[in-house]
TORDO-878474 format. One record per residue (C-alpha): residue in three letters; residue number from 1; x, y, z negated. Coordinates in pm, whole numbers. Layout:
% residues N
<atom type="ALA" seq="NUM" X="X" Y="Y" Z="Z"/>
...
//
This chain:
% residues 267
<atom type="MET" seq="1" X="-5478" Y="-679" Z="1942"/>
<atom type="THR" seq="2" X="-5265" Y="-990" Z="1898"/>
<atom type="ALA" seq="3" X="-5431" Y="-1313" Z="2005"/>
<atom type="VAL" seq="4" X="-5424" Y="-1597" Z="1754"/>
<atom type="LEU" seq="5" X="-5343" Y="-1960" Z="1816"/>
<atom type="GLU" seq="6" X="-5626" Y="-2199" Z="1882"/>
<atom type="PRO" seq="7" X="-5621" Y="-2463" Z="1609"/>
<atom type="THR" seq="8" X="-5570" Y="-2742" Z="1863"/>
<atom type="ARG" seq="9" X="-5275" Y="-2580" Z="2038"/>
<atom type="PRO" seq="10" X="-4928" Y="-2720" Z="1951"/>
<atom type="VAL" seq="11" X="-4772" Y="-2471" Z="1714"/>
<atom type="ASP" seq="12" X="-4433" Y="-2489" Z="1881"/>
<atom type="ALA" seq="13" X="-4590" Y="-2323" Z="2185"/>
<atom type="VAL" seq="14" X="-4556" Y="-1986" Z="2011"/>
<atom type="ASP" seq="15" X="-4180" Y="-2008" Z="2051"/>
<atom type="GLY" seq="16" X="-4202" Y="-1932" Z="2420"/>
<atom type="VAL" seq="17" X="-4426" Y="-1626" Z="2384"/>
<atom type="ASP" seq="18" X="-4251" Y="-1297" Z="2458"/>
<atom type="VAL" seq="19" X="-4385" Y="-1094" Z="2165"/>
<atom type="ASP" seq="20" X="-4225" Y="-902" Z="1882"/>
<atom type="ALA" seq="21" X="-4159" Y="-1056" Z="1541"/>
<atom type="ASP" seq="22" X="-4479" Y="-917" Z="1387"/>
<atom type="ALA" seq="23" X="-4706" Y="-1074" Z="1649"/>
<atom type="TRP" seq="24" X="-4508" Y="-1400" Z="1658"/>
<atom type="LEU" seq="25" X="-4518" Y="-1447" Z="1281"/>
<atom type="THR" seq="26" X="-4890" Y="-1363" Z="1276"/>
<atom type="ARG" seq="27" X="-4949" Y="-1656" Z="1514"/>
<atom type="VAL" seq="28" X="-4745" Y="-1889" Z="1296"/>
<atom type="PHE" seq="29" X="-4923" Y="-1781" Z="977"/>
<atom type="THR" seq="30" X="-5257" Y="-1829" Z="1150"/>
<atom type="ASP" seq="31" X="-5164" Y="-2183" Z="1250"/>
<atom type="TYR" seq="32" X="-5027" Y="-2258" Z="902"/>
<atom type="VAL" seq="33" X="-5358" Y="-2158" Z="740"/>
<atom type="GLU" seq="34" X="-5555" Y="-2356" Z="998"/>
<atom type="SER" seq="35" X="-5345" Y="-2665" Z="920"/>
<atom type="GLY" seq="36" X="-5449" Y="-2668" Z="555"/>
<atom type="ASP" seq="37" X="-5104" Y="-2800" Z="459"/>
<atom type="PRO" seq="38" X="-4902" Y="-2678" Z="160"/>
<atom type="VAL" seq="39" X="-4617" Y="-2460" Z="281"/>
<atom type="GLY" seq="40" X="-4357" Y="-2727" Z="206"/>
<atom type="ALA" seq="41" X="-4542" Y="-2994" Z="401"/>
<atom type="TYR" seq="42" X="-4595" Y="-2757" Z="692"/>
<atom type="ALA" seq="43" X="-4222" Y="-2675" Z="703"/>
<atom type="VAL" seq="44" X="-4136" Y="-3046" Z="698"/>
<atom type="ARG" seq="45" X="-4373" Y="-3113" Z="988"/>
<atom type="HIS" seq="46" X="-4232" Y="-2816" Z="1185"/>
<atom type="PRO" seq="47" X="-3868" Y="-2780" Z="1076"/>
<atom type="ARG" seq="48" X="-3748" Y="-2599" Z="1389"/>
<atom type="LEU" seq="49" X="-4040" Y="-2358" Z="1372"/>
<atom type="ALA" seq="50" X="-3972" Y="-2288" Z="1003"/>
<atom type="LEU" seq="51" X="-3610" Y="-2196" Z="1080"/>
<atom type="ARG" seq="52" X="-3718" Y="-1975" Z="1371"/>
<atom type="ALA" seq="53" X="-3969" Y="-1801" Z="1138"/>
<atom type="LEU" seq="54" X="-3693" Y="-1713" Z="893"/>
<atom type="ARG" seq="55" X="-3488" Y="-1562" Z="1175"/>
<atom type="ARG" seq="56" X="-3785" Y="-1367" Z="1305"/>
<atom type="ILE" seq="57" X="-3866" Y="-1234" Z="957"/>
<atom type="ARG" seq="58" X="-3525" Y="-1068" Z="962"/>
<atom type="GLU" seq="59" X="-3633" Y="-884" Z="1279"/>
<atom type="LEU" seq="60" X="-3923" Y="-710" Z="1099"/>
<atom type="PRO" seq="61" X="-3889" Y="-342" Z="1004"/>
<atom type="ALA" seq="62" X="-3707" Y="-327" Z="669"/>
<atom type="HIS" seq="63" X="-3805" Y="-82" Z="395"/>
<atom type="ASP" seq="64" X="-3575" Y="47" Z="121"/>
<atom type="VAL" seq="65" X="-3838" Y="170" Z="-123"/>
<atom type="VAL" seq="66" X="-3772" Y="461" Z="-360"/>
<atom type="LEU" seq="67" X="-4055" Y="543" Z="-599"/>
<atom type="PRO" seq="68" X="-4075" Y="844" Z="-831"/>
<atom type="ARG" seq="69" X="-4156" Y="764" Z="-1192"/>
<atom type="THR" seq="70" X="-4527" Y="846" Z="-1226"/>
<atom type="ALA" seq="71" X="-4822" Y="713" Z="-1422"/>
<atom type="GLU" seq="72" X="-4887" Y="455" Z="-1148"/>
<atom type="SER" seq="73" X="-4534" Y="382" Z="-1023"/>
<atom type="LYS" seq="74" X="-4495" Y="68" Z="-1237"/>
<atom type="ALA" seq="75" X="-4811" Y="-82" Z="-1085"/>
<atom type="VAL" seq="76" X="-4684" Y="-10" Z="-735"/>
<atom type="ALA" seq="77" X="-4331" Y="-136" Z="-809"/>
<atom type="ASP" seq="78" X="-4459" Y="-455" Z="-974"/>
<atom type="ALA" seq="79" X="-4677" Y="-531" Z="-671"/>
<atom type="LEU" seq="80" X="-4390" Y="-479" Z="-430"/>
<atom type="LEU" seq="81" X="-4156" Y="-687" Z="-643"/>
<atom type="ALA" seq="82" X="-4415" Y="-966" Z="-645"/>
<atom type="HIS" seq="83" X="-4374" Y="-977" Z="-266"/>
<atom type="GLY" seq="84" X="-4005" Y="-1004" Z="-321"/>
<atom type="GLY" seq="85" X="-4048" Y="-1280" Z="-580"/>
<atom type="SER" seq="86" X="-4019" Y="-1539" Z="-303"/>
<atom type="ARG" seq="87" X="-3739" Y="-1335" Z="-148"/>
<atom type="ARG" seq="88" X="-3506" Y="-1629" Z="-97"/>
<atom type="ILE" seq="89" X="-3767" Y="-1782" Z="137"/>
<atom type="MET" seq="90" X="-3994" Y="-1505" Z="264"/>
<atom type="LEU" seq="91" X="-3748" Y="-1212" Z="230"/>
<atom type="GLY" seq="92" X="-4005" Y="-974" Z="74"/>
<atom type="ILE" seq="93" X="-4252" Y="-986" Z="365"/>
<atom type="ALA" seq="94" X="-4583" Y="-795" Z="332"/>
<atom type="SER" seq="95" X="-4874" Y="-660" Z="535"/>
<atom type="VAL" seq="96" X="-4859" Y="-281" Z="549"/>
<atom type="LEU" seq="97" X="-5085" Y="-10" Z="693"/>
<atom type="ARG" seq="98" X="-4938" Y="325" Z="799"/>
<atom type="THR" seq="99" X="-5149" Y="622" Z="698"/>
<atom type="PRO" seq="100" X="-5196" Y="911" Z="943"/>
<atom type="GLN" seq="101" X="-4930" Y="1182" Z="951"/>
<atom type="VAL" seq="102" X="-5210" Y="1432" Z="1016"/>
<atom type="PRO" seq="103" X="-5506" Y="1382" Z="779"/>
<atom type="GLY" seq="104" X="-5831" Y="1321" Z="965"/>
<atom type="THR" seq="105" X="-5673" Y="1123" Z="1252"/>
<atom type="PHE" seq="106" X="-5652" Y="766" Z="1118"/>
<atom type="SER" seq="107" X="-5933" Y="637" Z="1340"/>
<atom type="ASP" seq="108" X="-5809" Y="816" Z="1655"/>
<atom type="GLY" seq="109" X="-5661" Y="633" Z="1954"/>
<atom type="PRO" seq="110" X="-5754" Y="335" Z="2174"/>
<atom type="ASP" seq="111" X="-5626" Y="82" Z="1921"/>
<atom type="LYS" seq="112" X="-5891" Y="195" Z="1671"/>
<atom type="ALA" seq="113" X="-6188" Y="156" Z="1905"/>
<atom type="THR" seq="114" X="-6329" Y="-139" Z="1712"/>
<atom type="LEU" seq="115" X="-6289" Y="41" Z="1382"/>
<atom type="ARG" seq="116" X="-6480" Y="342" Z="1518"/>
<atom type="ARG" seq="117" X="-6756" Y="119" Z="1655"/>
<atom type="LYS" seq="118" X="-6794" Y="-67" Z="1328"/>
<atom type="ALA" seq="119" X="-6791" Y="259" Z="1132"/>
<atom type="ARG" seq="120" X="-7074" Y="392" Z="1351"/>
<atom type="SER" seq="121" X="-7267" Y="71" Z="1285"/>
<atom type="ALA" seq="122" X="-7220" Y="121" Z="911"/>
<atom type="ALA" seq="123" X="-7336" Y="483" Z="937"/>
<atom type="LYS" seq="124" X="-7654" Y="373" Z="1115"/>
<atom type="LEU" seq="125" X="-7725" Y="148" Z="818"/>
<atom type="GLY" seq="126" X="-7694" Y="450" Z="589"/>
<atom type="ILE" seq="127" X="-7365" Y="338" Z="432"/>
<atom type="THR" seq="128" X="-7158" Y="612" Z="271"/>
<atom type="ILE" seq="129" X="-6818" Y="616" Z="101"/>
<atom type="ARG" seq="130" X="-6774" Y="826" Z="-213"/>
<atom type="PRO" seq="131" X="-6516" Y="874" Z="-492"/>
<atom type="VAL" seq="132" X="-6618" Y="700" Z="-815"/>
<atom type="ALA" seq="133" X="-6658" Y="922" Z="-1120"/>
<atom type="ALA" seq="134" X="-6481" Y="804" Z="-1436"/>
<atom type="ALA" seq="135" X="-6814" Y="754" Z="-1611"/>
<atom type="ASP" seq="136" X="-6928" Y="503" Z="-1346"/>
<atom type="ARG" seq="137" X="-6614" Y="287" Z="-1331"/>
<atom type="GLU" seq="138" X="-6693" Y="42" Z="-1611"/>
<atom type="HIS" seq="139" X="-7027" Y="-40" Z="-1445"/>
<atom type="LEU" seq="140" X="-6865" Y="-104" Z="-1106"/>
<atom type="LEU" seq="141" X="-6595" Y="-313" Z="-1272"/>
<atom type="ASP" seq="142" X="-6866" Y="-530" Z="-1428"/>
<atom type="LEU" seq="143" X="-7030" Y="-573" Z="-1087"/>
<atom type="ALA" seq="144" X="-6695" Y="-661" Z="-931"/>
<atom type="ASP" seq="145" X="-6620" Y="-927" Z="-1195"/>
<atom type="ALA" seq="146" X="-6969" Y="-1076" Z="-1167"/>
<atom type="HIS" seq="147" X="-6946" Y="-1104" Z="-788"/>
<atom type="GLU" seq="148" X="-6603" Y="-1268" Z="-805"/>
<atom type="ARG" seq="149" X="-6742" Y="-1537" Z="-1035"/>
<atom type="THR" seq="150" X="-7034" Y="-1617" Z="-802"/>
<atom type="ASN" seq="151" X="-6900" Y="-1533" Z="-454"/>
<atom type="GLU" seq="152" X="-7062" Y="-1762" Z="-199"/>
<atom type="ARG" seq="153" X="-6725" Y="-1800" Z="-26"/>
<atom type="SER" seq="154" X="-6514" Y="-2033" Z="-235"/>
<atom type="GLN" seq="155" X="-6181" Y="-1885" Z="-119"/>
<atom type="TYR" seq="156" X="-6280" Y="-1551" Z="-277"/>
<atom type="ARG" seq="157" X="-6436" Y="-1697" Z="-594"/>
<atom type="VAL" seq="158" X="-6252" Y="-1634" Z="-925"/>
<atom type="GLU" seq="159" X="-6384" Y="-1802" Z="-1240"/>
<atom type="GLN" seq="160" X="-6208" Y="-1562" Z="-1477"/>
<atom type="PRO" seq="161" X="-6145" Y="-1227" Z="-1305"/>
<atom type="ASP" seq="162" X="-5869" Y="-1012" Z="-1451"/>
<atom type="ASN" seq="163" X="-5937" Y="-658" Z="-1336"/>
<atom type="GLN" seq="164" X="-5912" Y="-440" Z="-1648"/>
<atom type="ASP" seq="165" X="-5598" Y="-276" Z="-1511"/>
<atom type="LEU" seq="166" X="-5812" Y="-106" Z="-1244"/>
<atom type="LEU" seq="167" X="-5927" Y="145" Z="-1505"/>
<atom type="GLN" seq="168" X="-5570" Y="280" Z="-1526"/>
<atom type="TYR" seq="169" X="-5564" Y="406" Z="-1167"/>
<atom type="ASP" seq="170" X="-5692" Y="729" Z="-1023"/>
<atom type="LEU" seq="171" X="-5808" Y="654" Z="-668"/>
<atom type="TRP" seq="172" X="-6143" Y="474" Z="-678"/>
<atom type="LEU" seq="173" X="-6369" Y="470" Z="-371"/>
<atom type="ALA" seq="174" X="-6700" Y="287" Z="-340"/>
<atom type="ALA" seq="175" X="-6936" Y="215" Z="-53"/>
<atom type="TYR" seq="176" X="-7309" Y="259" Z="-111"/>
<atom type="ASP" seq="177" X="-7611" Y="156" Z="92"/>
<atom type="ALA" seq="178" X="-7895" Y="389" Z="199"/>
<atom type="GLU" seq="179" X="-8066" Y="340" Z="-139"/>
<atom type="GLY" seq="180" X="-7750" Y="424" Z="-333"/>
<atom type="SER" seq="181" X="-7668" Y="72" Z="-444"/>
<atom type="PRO" seq="182" X="-7293" Y="-12" Z="-449"/>
<atom type="LEU" seq="183" X="-7171" Y="-246" Z="-178"/>
<atom type="MET" seq="184" X="-6793" Y="-240" Z="-206"/>
<atom type="LEU" seq="185" X="-6508" Y="-116" Z="-422"/>
<atom type="ALA" seq="186" X="-6152" Y="-10" Z="-335"/>
<atom type="VAL" seq="187" X="-5895" Y="81" Z="-602"/>
<atom type="THR" seq="188" X="-5552" Y="196" Z="-488"/>
<atom type="PRO" seq="189" X="-5261" Y="284" Z="-721"/>
<atom type="HIS" seq="190" X="-4997" Y="498" Z="-550"/>
<atom type="ALA" seq="191" X="-4655" Y="657" Z="-614"/>
<atom type="GLY" seq="192" X="-4449" Y="866" Z="-375"/>
<atom type="GLU" seq="193" X="-4489" Y="737" Z="-19"/>
<atom type="TYR" seq="194" X="-4627" Y="396" Z="-118"/>
<atom type="ALA" seq="195" X="-4963" Y="265" Z="-234"/>
<atom type="VAL" seq="196" X="-5093" Y="-84" Z="-309"/>
<atom type="LEU" seq="197" X="-5437" Y="-209" Z="-214"/>
<atom type="ARG" seq="198" X="-5500" Y="-350" Z="-559"/>
<atom type="TYR" seq="199" X="-5872" Y="-404" Z="-506"/>
<atom type="PHE" seq="200" X="-6065" Y="-412" Z="-179"/>
<atom type="ARG" seq="201" X="-6370" Y="-631" Z="-220"/>
<atom type="THR" seq="202" X="-6740" Y="-642" Z="-164"/>
<atom type="LEU" seq="203" X="-6973" Y="-628" Z="-464"/>
<atom type="VAL" seq="204" X="-7265" Y="-804" Z="-294"/>
<atom type="SER" seq="205" X="-7296" Y="-1035" Z="6"/>
<atom type="GLY" seq="206" X="-7448" Y="-943" Z="340"/>
<atom type="ARG" seq="207" X="-7398" Y="-758" Z="666"/>
<atom type="ALA" seq="208" X="-7396" Y="-412" Z="507"/>
<atom type="SER" seq="209" X="-7108" Y="-507" Z="279"/>
<atom type="SER" seq="210" X="-6916" Y="-654" Z="567"/>
<atom type="ASP" seq="211" X="-6965" Y="-343" Z="780"/>
<atom type="ALA" seq="212" X="-6861" Y="-121" Z="488"/>
<atom type="ARG" seq="213" X="-6504" Y="-254" Z="512"/>
<atom type="TYR" seq="214" X="-6438" Y="-44" Z="824"/>
<atom type="PRO" seq="215" X="-6531" Y="304" Z="701"/>
<atom type="MET" seq="216" X="-6374" Y="210" Z="366"/>
<atom type="THR" seq="217" X="-6039" Y="140" Z="535"/>
<atom type="ASP" seq="218" X="-6062" Y="476" Z="706"/>
<atom type="ALA" seq="219" X="-6155" Y="650" Z="381"/>
<atom type="VAL" seq="220" X="-5869" Y="489" Z="183"/>
<atom type="ALA" seq="221" X="-5612" Y="573" Z="453"/>
<atom type="GLU" seq="222" X="-5729" Y="933" Z="470"/>
<atom type="ALA" seq="223" X="-5736" Y="979" Z="93"/>
<atom type="LEU" seq="224" X="-5380" Y="849" Z="70"/>
<atom type="ALA" seq="225" X="-5261" Y="1071" Z="355"/>
<atom type="GLU" seq="226" X="-5394" Y="1374" Z="168"/>
<atom type="ARG" seq="227" X="-5184" Y="1263" Z="-132"/>
<atom type="GLY" seq="228" X="-4864" Y="1233" Z="75"/>
<atom type="VAL" seq="229" X="-4867" Y="854" Z="87"/>
<atom type="ARG" seq="230" X="-4726" Y="703" Z="408"/>
<atom type="TRP" seq="231" X="-4759" Y="328" Z="352"/>
<atom type="LEU" seq="232" X="-5044" Y="117" Z="212"/>
<atom type="VAL" seq="233" X="-4930" Y="-233" Z="110"/>
<atom type="ASP" seq="234" X="-5165" Y="-529" Z="74"/>
<atom type="SER" seq="235" X="-5105" Y="-697" Z="-262"/>
<atom type="ALA" seq="236" X="-5165" Y="-1047" Z="-114"/>
<atom type="ARG" seq="237" X="-4883" Y="-1243" Z="47"/>
<atom type="PRO" seq="238" X="-4956" Y="-1242" Z="422"/>
<atom type="HIS" seq="239" X="-4899" Y="-1612" Z="490"/>
<atom type="TRP" seq="240" X="-5168" Y="-1698" Z="234"/>
<atom type="LEU" seq="241" X="-5442" Y="-1475" Z="376"/>
<atom type="PRO" seq="242" X="-5759" Y="-1643" Z="505"/>
<atom type="ASN" seq="243" X="-5753" Y="-1609" Z="883"/>
<atom type="GLY" seq="244" X="-6076" Y="-1409" Z="888"/>
<atom type="LEU" seq="245" X="-5917" Y="-1149" Z="661"/>
<atom type="ARG" seq="246" X="-5596" Y="-1162" Z="866"/>
<atom type="HIS" seq="247" X="-5800" Y="-1086" Z="1180"/>
<atom type="PHE" seq="248" X="-5966" Y="-791" Z="1006"/>
<atom type="GLN" seq="249" X="-5635" Y="-651" Z="889"/>
<atom type="ARG" seq="250" X="-5483" Y="-672" Z="1236"/>
<atom type="MET" seq="251" X="-5788" Y="-500" Z="1380"/>
<atom type="VAL" seq="252" X="-5760" Y="-198" Z="1149"/>
<atom type="GLY" seq="253" X="-5383" Y="-165" Z="1187"/>
<atom type="PHE" seq="254" X="-5196" Y="-369" Z="924"/>
<atom type="ARG" seq="255" X="-4858" Y="-498" Z="1041"/>
<atom type="LEU" seq="256" X="-4579" Y="-705" Z="885"/>
<atom type="VAL" seq="257" X="-4271" Y="-550" Z="730"/>
<atom type="ARG" seq="258" X="-4017" Y="-665" Z="472"/>
<atom type="PHE" seq="259" X="-3888" Y="-492" Z="159"/>
<atom type="ARG" seq="260" X="-3509" Y="-488" Z="143"/>
<atom type="SER" seq="261" X="-3484" Y="-302" Z="-188"/>
<atom type="ILE" seq="262" X="-3714" Y="-136" Z="-442"/>
<atom type="ARG" seq="263" X="-3607" Y="113" Z="-706"/>
<atom type="LEU" seq="264" X="-3749" Y="384" Z="-929"/>
<atom type="THR" seq="265" X="-3597" Y="730" Z="-952"/>
<atom type="GLU" seq="266" X="-3636" Y="1024" Z="-1187"/>
<atom type="ALA" seq="267" X="-3618" Y="1271" Z="-897"/>
//
């Protein structure tokens, strides 16, 4: 697991660390969020670091994305193109999770020890992950919108949620507590080898909801693997992520890549 910068450590210190571009940029993004500065002000305060970051972004694995034209391909393509919208500066950078080549193995290996431990903790609380029937989706969407409006964490609060598009997508998974009450919702459009984590949020506050994120990540990755999807892309730009969420993503296996090209094909 990549260590993050302490807020008081000079940010230029990351330049001397012998790590790959993914780990190096994660440290810089962590420090940027800790600073609280707008991106322009941060770059002005650290001009040499900003130039190094652009060079290191070019070292990230580059994806040339080809999507088949399906019912959900436009949603996936639009999300990937949104990452490329700041291409002149960020070069299409995104956080991406690789699904298992063999279904049923996502949580295997020493790097997933924390995920397995947290999943066991969730199981002890009686948390289960289940597909959401079409008849239940409107109700969960209402719960999701309501929680966004009143979320106790201001960075996740949205006064006017816009989630009606979720009803267009096929893969809905929800986490439920031991009494059957919904805790969390994940909605994931996909096309070809790519999927976008369009919605991955808790529906209520508390420890159970927080623990549900781990088995939910496993469940989403496995469901996508069964559908032939190889890459799950976070819809949020990685340099804007709250550091707590960045830490969670790194823990479960998200890594930085960049999109060099994106196109749809009839094949």
